[in-house]
BALOBA-1460 file (C-alpha; in Angstrom, 3 decimals):
// residues 101
<rec num="1" residu="m" x="43.007" y="4.973" z="17.669"/>
<rec num="2" residu="n" x="41.415" y="6.838" z="14.801"/>
<rec num="3" residu="e" x="37.753" y="6.703" z="13.781"/>
<rec num="4" residu="i" x="38.240" y="4.020" z="11.106"/>
<rec num="5" residu="q" x="40.066" y="1.690" z="13.468"/>
<rec num="6" residu="s" x="37.435" y="2.335" z="16.090"/>
<rec num="7" residu="a" x="34.650" y="1.496" z="13.640"/>
<rec num="8" residu="i" x="36.442" y="-1.696" z="12.550"/>
<rec num="9" residu="a" x="36.929" y="-2.751" z="16.157"/>
<rec num="10" residu="y" x="33.262" y="-2.071" z="16.943"/>
<rec num="11" residu="l" x="32.023" y="-4.020" z="13.925"/>
<rec num="12" residu="s" x="34.348" y="-6.903" z="14.724"/>
<rec num="13" residu="s" x="32.892" y="-7.106" z="18.229"/>
<rec num="14" residu="k" x="29.374" y="-7.181" z="16.750"/>
<rec num="15" residu="k" x="30.202" y="-9.697" z="13.989"/>
<rec num="16" residu="a" x="28.473" y="-12.592" z="15.745"/>
<rec num="17" residu="e" x="25.287" y="-10.568" z="16.188"/>
<rec num="18" residu="i" x="25.323" y="-9.396" z="12.574"/>
<rec num="19" residu="e" x="25.836" y="-12.891" z="11.150"/>
<rec num="20" residu="e" x="23.315" y="-14.532" z="13.467"/>
<rec num="21" residu="i" x="20.188" y="-15.734" z="11.728"/>
<rec num="22" residu="s" x="17.138" y="-14.090" z="13.205"/>
<rec num="23" residu="a" x="14.071" y="-15.986" z="14.360"/>
<rec num="24" residu="f" x="12.141" y="-14.491" z="11.448"/>
<rec num="25" residu="d" x="14.725" y="-15.743" z="8.930"/>
<rec num="26" residu="r" x="14.563" y="-19.261" z="10.432"/>
<rec num="27" residu="m" x="10.752" y="-19.232" z="10.276"/>
<rec num="28" residu="a" x="10.799" y="-17.928" z="6.692"/>
<rec num="29" residu="a" x="13.220" y="-20.692" z="5.679"/>
<rec num="30" residu="r" x="10.949" y="-23.353" z="7.259"/>
<rec num="31" residu="i" x="7.861" y="-21.969" z="5.508"/>
<rec num="32" residu="k" x="9.686" y="-21.819" z="2.182"/>
<rec num="33" residu="a" x="10.805" y="-25.437" z="2.585"/>
<rec num="34" residu="d" x="7.240" y="-26.481" z="3.482"/>
<rec num="35" residu="i" x="5.833" y="-24.734" z="0.412"/>
<rec num="36" residu="q" x="8.417" y="-26.325" z="-1.868"/>
<rec num="37" residu="s" x="7.793" y="-29.799" z="-0.414"/>
<rec num="38" residu="g" x="4.026" y="-29.483" z="-0.931"/>
<rec num="39" residu="v" x="2.993" y="-29.594" z="2.741"/>
<rec num="40" residu="f" x="0.184" y="-27.117" z="2.090"/>
<rec num="41" residu="g" x="-1.228" y="-29.136" z="-0.825"/>
<rec num="42" residu="d" x="-3.800" y="-27.229" z="-2.858"/>
<rec num="43" residu="m" x="-4.290" y="-24.478" z="-0.278"/>
<rec num="44" residu="l" x="-1.816" y="-22.178" z="-2.050"/>
<rec num="45" residu="k" x="-3.151" y="-22.700" z="-5.583"/>
<rec num="46" residu="h" x="-5.122" y="-19.974" z="-7.312"/>
<rec num="47" residu="p" x="-8.851" y="-20.691" z="-7.330"/>
<rec num="48" residu="e" x="-10.603" y="-21.418" z="-10.570"/>
<rec num="49" residu="p" x="-12.475" y="-18.477" z="-12.083"/>
<rec num="50" residu="t" x="-15.937" y="-18.149" z="-10.596"/>
<rec num="51" residu="s" x="-17.758" y="-18.291" z="-13.941"/>
<rec num="52" residu="p" x="-16.859" y="-20.649" z="-16.772"/>
<rec num="53" residu="l" x="-16.265" y="-18.861" z="-20.046"/>
<rec num="54" residu="a" x="-19.521" y="-20.165" z="-21.513"/>
<rec num="55" residu="d" x="-21.533" y="-18.502" z="-18.720"/>
<rec num="56" residu="v" x="-19.535" y="-15.311" z="-19.088"/>
<rec num="57" residu="a" x="-20.098" y="-15.321" z="-22.859"/>
<rec num="58" residu="d" x="-23.851" y="-15.814" z="-22.349"/>
<rec num="59" residu="s" x="-24.026" y="-12.888" z="-19.926"/>
<rec num="60" residu="v" x="-22.088" y="-10.620" z="-22.280"/>
<rec num="61" residu="a" x="-24.260" y="-11.713" z="-25.217"/>
<rec num="62" residu="d" x="-27.428" y="-10.916" z="-23.250"/>
<rec num="63" residu="v" x="-26.185" y="-7.411" z="-22.437"/>
<rec num="64" residu="n" x="-25.099" y="-6.889" z="-26.042"/>
<rec num="65" residu="e" x="-28.540" y="-7.984" z="-27.272"/>
<rec num="66" residu="l" x="-30.211" y="-5.353" z="-25.097"/>
<rec num="67" residu="r" x="-27.746" y="-2.755" z="-26.325"/>
<rec num="68" residu="g" x="-28.644" y="-3.729" z="-29.873"/>
<rec num="69" residu="q" x="-32.252" y="-2.878" z="-29.006"/>
<rec num="70" residu="g" x="-31.207" y="0.692" z="-28.184"/>
<rec num="71" residu="m" x="-30.330" y="0.538" z="-24.493"/>
<rec num="72" residu="t" x="-27.212" y="2.176" z="-23.157"/>
<rec num="73" residu="l" x="-24.562" y="0.020" z="-21.515"/>
<rec num="74" residu="k" x="-25.674" y="1.169" z="-18.076"/>
<rec num="75" residu="e" x="-29.344" y="0.431" z="-18.796"/>
<rec num="76" residu="a" x="-28.601" y="-2.988" z="-20.275"/>
<rec num="77" residu="c" x="-26.395" y="-3.970" z="-17.354"/>
<rec num="78" residu="e" x="-29.019" y="-2.833" z="-14.848"/>
<rec num="79" residu="a" x="-31.699" y="-4.818" z="-16.706"/>
<rec num="80" residu="m" x="-29.512" y="-7.941" z="-16.533"/>
<rec num="81" residu="g" x="-28.566" y="-7.339" z="-12.892"/>
<rec num="82" residu="v" x="-24.877" y="-7.005" z="-13.685"/>
<rec num="83" residu="a" x="-22.629" y="-4.166" z="-12.600"/>
<rec num="84" residu="t" x="-21.159" y="-2.228" z="-15.510"/>
<rec num="85" residu="s" x="-17.651" y="-2.870" z="-14.193"/>
<rec num="86" residu="t" x="-18.373" y="-6.617" z="-14.017"/>
<rec num="87" residu="h" x="-19.629" y="-6.597" z="-17.603"/>
<rec num="88" residu="q" x="-16.528" y="-4.755" z="-18.797"/>
<rec num="89" residu="s" x="-14.317" y="-7.169" z="-16.855"/>
<rec num="90" residu="r" x="-16.081" y="-10.096" z="-18.499"/>
<rec num="91" residu="v" x="-15.623" y="-8.581" z="-21.955"/>
<rec num="92" residu="q" x="-11.900" y="-8.214" z="-21.276"/>
<rec num="93" residu="r" x="-11.740" y="-11.794" z="-20.018"/>
<rec num="94" residu="l" x="-13.416" y="-13.062" z="-23.171"/>
<rec num="95" residu="r" x="-11.077" y="-11.015" z="-25.366"/>
<rec num="96" residu="a" x="-8.083" y="-12.416" z="-23.505"/>
<rec num="97" residu="n" x="-9.373" y="-15.933" z="-24.215"/>
<rec num="98" residu="l" x="-10.363" y="-15.048" z="-27.804"/>
<rec num="99" residu="v" x="-14.024" y="-15.888" z="-27.255"/>
<rec num="100" residu="t" x="-16.747" y="-13.910" z="-29.005"/>
<rec num="101" residu="a" x="-20.113" y="-13.343" z="-27.411"/>
């Protein structure tokens, strides 16, 4: 028996094990079916943004007003109690929603 025939014979003997569905695959299939049928309800929905756009626009406008008075971005954000990265994130969010502050 050559190597190819030996490999074919070995794989044939293991065919049942190879084709068997693992416990993980069965669990994954059940979870997928549960998700599709709505068993989890609203638990898997993305949460609403923490700040409505109006609040975000007000915060950005306040920082911009201080910057207009000569403060740097860092100084204005510190005065408003907002992290610079949060302010920049809010500006991007407003731009994405085409809102001007």
